[in-house]
BAFI-3210 file (N, C-alpha, C; in Angstrom, 3 decimals, decimal comma, padded with zeros to 6 digits):
// residues 152
n [1|2|3|4|5|6|7|8|9|10|11|12|13|14|15|16|17|18|19|20|21|22|23|24|25|26|27|28|29|30|31|32|33|34|35|36|37|38|39|40|41|42|43|44|45|46|47|48|49|50|51|52|53|54|55|56|57|58|59|60|61|62|63|64|65|66|67|68|69|70|71|72|73|74|75|76|77|78|79|80|81|82|83|84|85|86|87|88|89|90|91|92|93|94|95|96|97|98|99|100|101|102|103|104|105|106|107|108|109|110|111|112|113|114|115|116|117|118|119|120|121|122|123|124|125|126|127|128|129|130|131|132|133|134|135|136|137|138|139|140|141|142|143|144|145|146|147|148|149|150|151|152]
n.u [065,692|069,229|071,459|074,255|077,517|080,630|082,415|081,913|083,969|084,915|087,228|088,698|090,729|092,784|095,046|095,779|097,311|098,172|095,429|094,860|096,523|095,633|093,213|093,541|095,064|093,003|090,936|092,280|092,122|089,818|087,800|084,926|085,382|085,040|086,063|087,051|087,949|087,416|085,492|082,730|082,379|082,787|080,623|078,360|078,771|078,528|075,810|074,716|075,663|076,094|078,035|080,448|082,735|084,799|087,856|089,848|091,820|093,144|094,440|093,026|091,566|090,615|087,769|086,544|086,574|085,517|082,828|082,099|082,216|080,190|078,103|077,836|077,469|074,982|073,290|070,794|071,119|073,902|074,862|076,567|079,095|082,370|085,343|088,610|091,295|094,054|097,237|100,081|101,268|102,125|101,436|100,532|098,046|096,678|096,744|095,055|092,703|091,833|090,778|088,882|086,896|085,858|087,195|088,052|090,861|094,087|096,469|099,695|101,007|103,724|102,353|102,511|101,280|100,200|099,482|097,696|095,562|094,886|094,194|091,843|090,362|089,916|088,325|086,071|084,790|084,247|083,433|080,688|079,594|079,144|076,644|074,791|076,100|075,496|072,665|071,776|073,230|075,338|077,697|080,445|082,176|085,790|086,910|087,242|087,376|085,889|083,101|084,031|086,666|087,111|086,601|088,640]
n.v [-067,879|-067,592|-070,176|-070,094|-069,602|-069,732|-066,713|-065,754|-064,843|-063,060|-063,593|-061,583|-061,706|-061,679|-063,123|-066,247|-067,936|-066,228|-066,050|-068,590|-068,930|-067,061|-067,633|-070,301|-069,670|-068,254|-070,202|-072,201|-071,030|-070,950|-069,466|-069,310|-069,499|-067,791|-067,818|-065,490|-064,777|-062,821|-059,598|-060,336|-063,089|-062,504|-060,774|-062,408|-064,316|-062,622|-062,012|-064,461|-065,401|-065,078|-062,553|-061,497|-059,872|-058,518|-059,151|-057,718|-057,349|-054,572|-054,096|-054,649|-052,735|-049,078|-048,254|-050,515|-051,385|-049,547|-049,887|-052,726|-052,732|-050,797|-052,044|-054,606|-053,378|-052,479|-054,571|-056,458|-056,306|-056,178|-053,693|-052,571|-054,094|-054,689|-053,916|-055,082|-053,900|-055,298|-055,202|-055,455|-053,130|-049,909|-047,320|-043,954|-043,578|-046,284|-046,308|-044,028|-044,818|-046,612|-045,258|-043,823|-045,616|-046,733|-048,592|-050,804|-051,564|-051,739|-053,624|-054,375|-056,565|-058,866|-060,106|-060,748|-063,467|-063,341|-060,703|-060,280|-062,094|-060,733|-058,114|-058,885|-060,044|-057,609|-056,147|-057,535|-056,981|-054,091|-051,187|-049,897|-052,429|-054,003|-053,786|-054,814|-057,563|-058,441|-058,172|-059,708|-062,609|-064,293|-065,281|-067,176|-065,711|-065,721|-068,679|-068,273|-065,585|-062,575|-060,323|-057,692|-058,125|-058,751|-056,177|-054,545]
n.w [-129,159|-129,953|-129,888|-127,661|-128,930|-130,429|-131,189|-134,650|-137,215|-140,027|-142,563|-144,843|-147,621|-150,314|-150,758|-150,683|-149,137|-146,752|-145,986|-145,281|-143,093|-141,298|-140,826|-139,588|-137,310|-135,905|-135,707|-134,422|-131,864|-130,894|-132,419|-134,626|-138,055|-141,083|-144,602|-147,155|-150,341|-152,031|-152,606|-153,266|-152,212|-149,760|-149,087|-149,736|-147,689|-145,223|-145,595|-144,831|-142,586|-139,066|-138,563|-136,389|-136,435|-138,869|-140,676|-142,382|-145,596|-146,492|-148,777|-150,991|-153,071|-152,654|-153,084|-153,214|-150,499|-149,047|-150,148|-149,371|-146,682|-146,134|-147,208|-145,840|-143,089|-143,797|-143,515|-141,786|-138,237|-138,569|-138,211|-136,437|-136,697|-135,844|-137,596|-138,364|-139,790|-142,020|-143,440|-145,818|-146,147|-144,882|-145,612|-145,486|-146,570|-146,308|-143,331|-142,766|-144,048|-142,222|-140,165|-141,365|-142,471|-140,043|-138,847|-136,255|-135,432|-136,937|-138,545|-139,410|-141,690|-141,715|-138,940|-135,192|-133,734|-131,200|-130,900|-132,834|-131,866|-129,371|-130,193|-131,672|-129,617|-128,158|-130,187|-130,339|-127,883|-127,888|-126,281|-127,404|-128,273|-126,051|-124,872|-126,432|-126,498|-123,900|-123,775|-125,754|-125,872|-127,634|-128,262|-126,547|-123,523|-123,344|-121,622|-118,116|-118,099|-117,082|-117,896|-117,214|-117,037|-119,808|-120,956|-120,071]
ca.u [067,142|070,226|072,374|075,409|078,550|081,918|082,334|082,065|084,818|085,012|088,361|088,802|092,246|093,100|096,297|095,508|098,292|097,763|094,056|094,832|097,295|094,970|092,002|094,086|095,152|091,792|090,179|092,845|092,119|088,223|086,859|084,258|086,046|084,663|087,172|086,672|089,135|087,318|084,332|081,590|082,185|082,685|079,296|077,515|078,796|077,780|074,410|073,966|076,319|076,200|079,304|080,782|084,002|085,470|089,101|089,886|093,024|092,903|095,285|092,151|091,412|089,906|086,333|085,955|086,960|084,358|081,552|082,038|081,817|078,968|077,067|077,698|076,870|073,575|072,430|070,002|071,838|075,062|075,279|077,691|079,848|083,569|086,392|089,960|092,125|095,409|097,897|101,323|102,152|101,717|101,518|099,460|096,667|096,207|096,188|093,806|091,374|091,387|089,696|087,837|085,816|085,372|087,929|088,668|092,375|095,079|097,604|100,542|101,559|103,456|101,959|102,635|100,184|099,498|099,090|096,349|094,545|094,580|093,081|090,612|089,414|089,399|087,405|084,792|084,215|084,421|082,277|079,460|079,060|078,941|075,311|074,267|076,410|074,980|071,195|071,678|074,561|075,314|078,956|081,184|083,209|086,793|087,081|088,117|087,361|084,481|082,743|084,603|087,985|087,138|086,592|089,932]
ca.v [-067,239|-068,236|-070,809|-069,348|-070,156|-068,820|-065,534|-065,818|-064,024|-063,105|-063,014|-061,259|-061,647|-062,001|-063,928|-067,460|-068,414|-065,326|-066,343|-069,844|-068,817|-066,118|-068,532|-071,323|-069,250|-067,966|-071,360|-072,921|-070,134|-071,157|-068,773|-069,790|-068,681|-067,934|-067,275|-065,062|-064,017|-061,563|-059,038|-061,185|-064,296|-061,755|-060,274|-063,629|-064,766|-061,675|-062,370|-065,643|-065,828|-064,030|-061,993|-060,531|-059,093|-058,692|-058,697|-057,293|-056,948|-053,266|-053,930|-054,500|-051,192|-048,064|-048,217|-052,006|-051,302|-048,743|-050,631|-053,748|-052,537|-050,267|-053,225|-055,477|-052,837|-052,082|-055,832|-056,380|-056,986|-055,989|-052,243|-052,142|-054,919|-054,134|-054,400|-054,787|-053,909|-055,702|-054,774|-055,579|-051,643|-048,915|-046,046|-042,899|-043,689|-047,247|-045,856|-043,111|-045,535|-047,343|-044,401|-043,351|-046,784|-047,007|-049,828|-050,818|-051,529|-051,825|-054,652|-054,820|-057,976|-060,126|-059,734|-061,649|-064,099|-062,997|-059,435|-060,505|-062,628|-059,511|-057,215|-059,683|-060,139|-056,268|-055,441|-058,102|-056,463|-052,747|-050,491|-049,796|-053,520|-054,585|-053,880|-055,980|-058,936|-058,937|-058,412|-060,915|-063,340|-065,200|-066,177|-067,365|-065,202|-066,741|-069,189|-067,704|-064,076|-062,014|-059,323|-056,728|-058,552|-058,565|-054,987|-053,895]
ca.w [-128,995|-130,698|-128,898|-127,409|-129,547|-130,464|-132,093|-136,012|-137,663|-141,653|-143,012|-146,374|-148,034|-151,585|-150,703|-150,071|-148,028|-145,470|-145,513|-144,647|-141,848|-140,324|-140,194|-138,825|-136,157|-135,334|-135,468|-133,135|-130,695|-130,496|-133,147|-135,763|-139,020|-142,559|-145,367|-148,488|-151,020|-152,732|-152,057|-153,549|-151,526|-148,400|-149,119|-149,691|-146,081|-144,298|-145,670|-144,331|-141,351|-138,061|-138,410|-135,278|-136,793|-140,253|-140,423|-144,133|-146,044|-147,187|-150,141|-152,178|-153,509|-151,846|-153,391|-152,711|-149,077|-148,653|-150,461|-148,815|-145,399|-146,089|-147,552|-144,684|-142,134|-143,969|-143,390|-140,611|-137,145|-138,827|-138,459|-135,536|-136,714|-136,010|-138,697|-138,294|-141,183|-142,172|-144,909|-145,856|-146,279|-143,749|-145,994|-144,721|-147,062|-145,574|-142,016|-142,795|-144,399|-141,318|-139,280|-142,458|-142,515|-138,825|-138,240|-134,761|-135,419|-138,125|-138,157|-140,330|-141,896|-141,079|-137,479|-134,181|-133,370|-129,897|-131,136|-133,786|-131,064|-128,485|-130,947|-132,028|-128,496|-127,827|-130,949|-129,976|-126,803|-127,871|-125,336|-127,859|-128,443|-124,940|-124,386|-127,398|-126,139|-122,597|-123,750|-126,704|-125,871|-128,997|-128,094|-125,191|-123,140|-123,023|-120,357|-117,223|-117,916|-116,802|-118,913|-116,783|-117,545|-121,213|-121,348|-119,520]
c.u [068,062|071,045|073,774|076,576|079,858|081,664|082,550|082,812|084,961|086,210|088,390|090,064|092,388|094,192|095,829|096,296|098,017|096,242|094,056|095,545|096,599|093,868|092,487|094,104|094,087|090,991|090,875|092,805|090,518|087,311|086,310|084,909|085,442|085,580|086,551|087,675|088,691|085,904|083,061|081,379|082,057|081,224|078,288|077,646|078,314|076,357|073,715|074,584|076,089|077,459|079,426|082,108|084,478|086,833|089,351|091,183|092,718|093,622|094,422|091,828|090,421|088,436|085,890|085,898|085,702|082,938|081,247|081,629|080,521|077,687|076,812|077,010|075,338|072,598|071,894|071,179|073,395|075,641|076,261|078,926|081,339|084,456|087,744|090,753|093,565|095,912|099,201|102,079|101,546|101,991|100,283|098,073|095,859|095,716|095,032|092,649|090,975|090,382|088,555|086,421|085,449|085,961|088,164|090,078|092,720|096,181|098,372|100,865|103,129|103,459|102,226|101,332|099,341|098,882|097,672|095,237|094,057|093,737|091,711|089,519|088,825|088,353|086,053|083,959|084,392|083,176|080,968|078,839|078,658|077,341|074,587|074,686|075,855|073,292|070,954|072,992|074,331|076,617|079,759|082,069|084,443|086,764|088,119|088,080|085,824|084,316|083,638|086,220|088,169|087,156|087,837|091,087]
c.v [-068,195|-069,185|-069,959|-070,174|-069,330|-067,775|-066,095|-064,652|-064,138|-062,811|-062,894|-060,920|-062,186|-063,134|-065,256|-068,126|-067,465|-065,797|-067,612|-069,669|-068,112|-067,068|-069,675|-070,757|-068,936|-069,208|-072,039|-072,089|-070,176|-069,963|-069,499|-068,949|-068,703|-067,093|-066,697|-064,424|-062,915|-060,980|-059,855|-062,495|-063,678|-061,435|-061,346|-064,128|-064,061|-061,789|-063,459|-066,180|-064,605|-063,453|-061,367|-059,857|-059,694|-058,260|-058,809|-056,678|-055,722|-053,014|-054,031|-053,015|-050,381|-048,195|-049,371|-051,883|-050,738|-049,546|-051,983|-053,794|-051,798|-051,211|-054,142|-054,668|-052,302|-053,337|-055,920|-057,091|-056,884|-054,451|-051,818|-053,194|-054,371|-054,627|-054,025|-055,008|-054,495|-055,483|-055,176|-054,150|-051,018|-047,566|-045,198|-043,157|-044,837|-046,927|-044,988|-043,870|-046,112|-046,611|-044,042|-044,346|-047,314|-048,446|-049,788|-050,776|-051,894|-052,662|-054,858|-056,271|-057,876|-059,585|-061,030|-062,091|-063,608|-061,564|-059,617|-061,016|-061,467|-058,664|-057,790|-059,689|-058,642|-055,783|-056,184|-057,443|-054,870|-052,052|-050,569|-051,141|-054,324|-054,904|-055,028|-057,595|-059,150|-058,822|-059,583|-061,833|-064,347|-065,895|-066,124|-066,299|-066,301|-067,308|-068,607|-066,253|-063,699|-061,124|-058,136|-056,829|-058,490|-057,172|-054,160|-054,167]
c.w [-129,627|-129,639|-128,689|-128,050|-129,605|-131,590|-133,772|-136,313|-139,204|-141,755|-144,258|-146,641|-149,451|-151,751|-149,895|-149,049|-146,695|-145,217|-144,913|-143,177|-140,802|-139,989|-139,459|-137,377|-135,293|-134,836|-134,299|-131,872|-130,321|-131,131|-134,190|-137,125|-140,416|-143,403|-146,774|-149,120|-151,949|-152,353|-152,247|-152,609|-149,957|-148,036|-148,809|-148,005|-145,303|-144,359|-144,988|-143,146|-140,220|-137,690|-137,106|-135,319|-138,127|-140,094|-142,013|-144,466|-146,925|-148,321|-151,318|-152,091|-152,735|-152,076|-152,916|-151,189|-148,542|-148,934|-149,741|-147,361|-145,221|-146,384|-146,289|-143,567|-142,410|-143,828|-141,890|-139,561|-137,388|-138,830|-137,345|-135,709|-136,888|-137,158|-138,255|-139,696|-141,216|-143,440|-144,680|-145,998|-145,150|-144,340|-145,480|-145,449|-146,397|-144,301|-142,051|-143,202|-143,251|-140,328|-140,180|-142,465|-140,979|-138,492|-137,077|-134,681|-136,878|-137,597|-139,276|-140,621|-142,325|-139,546|-136,550|-133,996|-132,238|-129,911|-131,774|-132,690|-130,010|-129,206|-131,367|-130,842|-128,029|-128,710|-130,786|-128,742|-126,524|-126,924|-126,162|-128,317|-127,120|-124,515|-125,264|-127,060|-124,678|-122,926|-124,908|-126,851|-126,968|-128,946|-126,829|-124,751|-122,848|-121,799|-119,330|-117,087|-117,681|-117,805|-118,424|-117,262|-118,985|-121,724|-121,011|-120,649]
res [m|n|p|i|t|s|p|t|i|l|v|v|d|p|c|g|l|d|l|t|a|t|s|a|l|l|h|d|n|g|y|d|v|h|c|a|q|d|v|d|a|a|l|k|a|a|q|s|l|p|i|d|l|v|i|y|d|v|s|i|d|h|e|t|t|e|s|l|l|d|k|i|r|a|l|p|e|r|n|d|v|p|a|m|f|i|s|s|t|q|t|p|d|v|v|r|r|t|d|q|y|g|s|s|y|y|l|r|k|p|f|e|s|e|v|m|l|e|l|v|d|k|a|l|w|m|p|h|l|v|n|n|h|i|l|q|p|h|f|n|v|k|t|g|t|s|v|t|e|s|l|s]
***
């Protein structure tokens, strides 16, 4: 059995400054974070780390988005990994892709830190993931919350 740790979040963003800021925010709030600036690095990380959430800048092209998430979700024990899309644009195409690729949430850059953290917490406890978390716990629930509080 795996020891219970913090959730591992893969952040994929071609902008180094945005990548650093997002990863620092998440790390400072108790998440294990792995960063990737391109699809190859992201896929390599997903193959070797227990990824619990992918935060993905969808300004990387349409085909790359579909390909990366399909490849990650084809890996053992990654078929239900949630994804959160971020982007500096809010065109109908970007928003449509959020649903098309099964993303949990879409967040427009620049975003409020509190909003990002709330959405990350919600994405990690989506209803279809709860049984996995209960049957095979591999990360801690935030201090002072119960599973029911995390679900609401």
